[in-house]
Backbone bond lengths (Angstrom), bond angles and torsions (degrees), N, CA, C in turn:
res aa  C-N    CA-C-N  psi(-1)  N-CA   C-N-CA  omega(-1)  CA-C   N-CA-C  phi
1 M - - - 1.456 - - 1.522 109.85 -
2 T 1.298 115.58 141.86 1.454 121.16 178.39 1.524 109.28 -69.02
3 Q 1.312 115.52 143.42 1.463 121.18 -178.81 1.529 110.47 -88.10
4 L 1.319 115.73 141.29 1.455 120.23 175.51 1.521 109.78 -72.82
5 F 1.322 115.87 136.68 1.457 120.73 175.90 1.520 109.54 -78.34
6 P 1.324 117.56 155.77 1.463 119.32 173.32 1.537 109.61 -61.38
7 K 1.312 116.09 150.63 1.456 120.64 -177.57 1.529 111.24 -59.05
8 S 1.317 117.82 -35.02 1.468 120.60 179.46 1.532 110.93 -61.55
9 R 1.316 116.26 -37.51 1.471 120.08 178.51 1.531 110.68 -68.60
10 L 1.333 116.53 -38.83 1.465 120.42 177.50 1.529 110.79 -64.53
11 K 1.336 115.91 -42.49 1.473 119.19 179.24 1.529 110.25 -60.96
12 W 1.313 116.16 -39.21 1.465 119.92 178.04 1.530 110.14 -65.33
13 A 1.325 117.57 -40.65 1.462 121.79 179.97 1.529 112.01 -67.75
14 C 1.324 116.82 -20.69 1.474 120.96 178.48 1.527 111.49 -76.66
15 R 1.307 117.84 -13.44 1.466 121.28 177.51 1.519 107.44 -79.81
16 R 1.324 115.18 103.73 1.454 121.06 -172.66 1.518 110.15 -106.84
17 G 1.313 115.23 -177.47 1.452 121.21 178.34 1.518 113.14 -87.46
18 M 1.329 116.17 -0.43 1.469 120.65 -178.39 1.521 109.14 -126.96
19 L 1.312 116.51 128.64 1.458 121.81 -179.61 1.528 111.34 -58.21
20 E 1.334 116.77 -38.56 1.469 120.93 -178.86 1.531 111.13 -57.97
21 L 1.320 116.77 -36.96 1.463 120.45 178.77 1.517 111.07 -77.08
22 D 1.322 116.79 -37.93 1.465 120.74 178.48 1.520 111.60 -58.20
23 V 1.329 117.14 -42.83 1.470 120.27 -176.07 1.524 112.10 -75.59
24 L 1.311 118.47 -14.65 1.471 121.76 174.47 1.529 111.40 -91.28
25 L 1.305 116.25 -49.28 1.459 120.92 -170.30 1.523 113.77 -77.24
26 G 1.320 117.07 -44.94 1.468 120.68 -178.46 1.524 112.82 -59.21
27 P 1.324 117.97 -53.90 1.465 119.01 178.42 1.528 112.97 -62.17
28 F 1.326 117.25 -32.48 1.463 119.64 178.10 1.525 110.35 -61.34
29 V 1.326 117.05 -44.47 1.464 120.12 179.07 1.525 110.11 -63.33
30 D 1.325 116.78 -42.32 1.465 120.72 -178.83 1.525 112.62 -66.81
31 E 1.328 117.05 -39.15 1.463 120.92 -169.19 1.524 115.24 -101.72
32 A 1.325 118.86 -25.15 1.463 119.08 -170.71 1.522 115.12 -130.32
33 F 1.299 118.38 -21.04 1.461 120.71 -172.42 1.523 112.68 -57.14
34 D 1.311 117.75 -44.34 1.464 121.33 -176.19 1.525 112.53 -61.94
35 E 1.325 117.71 -25.16 1.467 122.35 -178.41 1.535 112.42 -81.01
36 L 1.317 117.60 -15.10 1.466 120.89 -176.50 1.522 111.76 -71.42
37 P 1.331 116.34 145.65 1.475 119.07 169.09 1.538 108.79 -63.69
38 D 1.315 116.33 155.67 1.469 120.14 -177.52 1.522 112.59 -55.53
39 A 1.328 117.69 -37.69 1.468 120.04 179.78 1.526 110.68 -61.39
40 D 1.330 117.34 -40.75 1.467 120.66 178.72 1.521 111.55 -72.11
41 K 1.316 116.75 -31.72 1.477 119.66 175.49 1.524 109.79 -61.63
42 L 1.319 116.03 -39.93 1.470 119.83 178.43 1.523 111.19 -67.27
43 V 1.330 117.23 -36.59 1.469 120.55 176.96 1.525 109.24 -64.56
44 F 1.333 117.68 -43.85 1.464 120.67 178.10 1.529 110.31 -61.67
45 Q 1.300 115.99 -42.50 1.461 120.56 178.07 1.525 110.33 -58.84
46 R 1.319 116.33 -41.61 1.470 121.11 178.20 1.524 110.82 -67.03
47 L 1.340 116.32 -36.00 1.465 120.65 177.57 1.532 110.82 -59.45
48 L 1.318 116.40 -36.91 1.465 120.39 -178.93 1.528 113.02 -68.97
49 E 1.319 117.30 -11.60 1.469 120.91 177.81 1.528 111.97 -84.99
50 V 1.328 116.95 -9.11 1.461 122.02 -177.98 1.532 109.38 -77.66
51 E 1.319 116.02 145.34 1.463 121.84 179.30 1.539 111.02 -66.27
52 D 1.321 115.86 148.22 1.464 121.94 -177.44 1.533 114.57 -54.24
53 P 1.329 120.19 -45.14 1.471 118.45 -178.94 1.536 113.19 -59.66
54 D 1.324 116.60 -37.31 1.463 119.55 177.91 1.521 110.80 -68.97
55 L 1.335 116.45 -45.77 1.464 119.78 177.43 1.524 111.00 -57.68
56 F 1.310 116.44 -45.48 1.462 121.13 -179.60 1.530 110.38 -58.79
57 A 1.319 116.89 -46.65 1.469 121.04 -179.19 1.527 110.97 -61.80
58 W 1.321 116.97 -39.90 1.469 120.10 -179.63 1.517 111.60 -70.12
59 F 1.329 117.12 -46.14 1.463 120.50 -177.25 1.523 112.49 -70.47
60 M 1.313 117.22 -29.59 1.462 120.19 179.85 1.529 112.47 -88.94
61 G 1.337 116.07 -3.30 1.455 120.66 176.85 1.521 114.79 79.82
62 H 1.330 117.01 14.87 1.464 120.55 178.09 1.525 111.72 -75.62
63 E 1.328 115.80 -29.61 1.461 122.32 178.98 1.519 108.18 -142.23
64 K 1.341 115.73 158.00 1.458 120.63 174.06 1.522 108.06 -100.16
65 C 1.298 115.63 134.42 1.458 120.85 177.40 1.523 108.89 -63.35
66 P 1.331 118.22 128.27 1.466 120.81 -178.40 1.532 113.79 -74.19
67 D 1.315 117.87 -16.81 1.462 122.61 179.90 1.531 108.65 -91.05
68 A 1.325 117.31 119.26 1.469 121.54 -174.27 1.532 112.73 -59.85
69 E 1.324 117.44 -42.66 1.472 120.34 179.86 1.522 111.46 -65.03
70 L 1.326 116.20 -45.15 1.461 119.33 179.88 1.522 110.80 -66.51
71 N 1.337 116.70 -39.30 1.461 120.06 179.06 1.533 110.76 -62.00
72 K 1.328 115.83 -41.54 1.470 120.11 177.86 1.528 110.38 -60.50
73 M 1.335 117.48 -40.66 1.464 121.37 179.37 1.522 110.53 -67.71
74 V 1.332 117.74 -42.08 1.473 121.10 177.07 1.522 109.57 -57.90
75 Q 1.320 117.05 -46.80 1.466 121.13 -179.18 1.525 111.13 -65.20
76 F 1.321 117.00 -37.76 1.455 121.14 178.04 1.525 110.76 -62.97
77 I 1.331 115.72 -45.45 1.472 119.97 179.52 1.520 109.84 -63.28
78 L 1.315 116.97 -45.27 1.468 120.33 179.16 1.531 111.34 -61.50
79 G 1.310 117.27 -34.85 1.449 121.45 178.66 1.510 113.90 -68.72
80 R 1.306 116.74 -20.55 1.468 121.18 179.33 1.515 113.20 -91.27
81 V 1.310 117.35 -9.64 1.464 120.70 -177.64 1.521 108.79 -67.91
82 K 1.301 114.81 130.63 1.468 120.20 178.47 1.517 108.79 -91.24
83 V 1.331 116.02 120.05 1.477 120.35 178.74 1.499 110.93 -111.90
């Protein structure tokens, strides 16, 4: 089984090259990550390994993530965004 990274490492990985991703990922780690089951924490960790252009396309709804687990996490994060 893959090991969970320390939260500090995840927060660092949330610092992306695009502001749109920073404002989604950083607050998610601060506000919701600790509540996730370990399996979902690993999915989020895997999501952070994806390149910025793909993440941007998925979060902005330009493309659908082909990976069901990652897509579920993207939708979960988007559902938590306060507008």
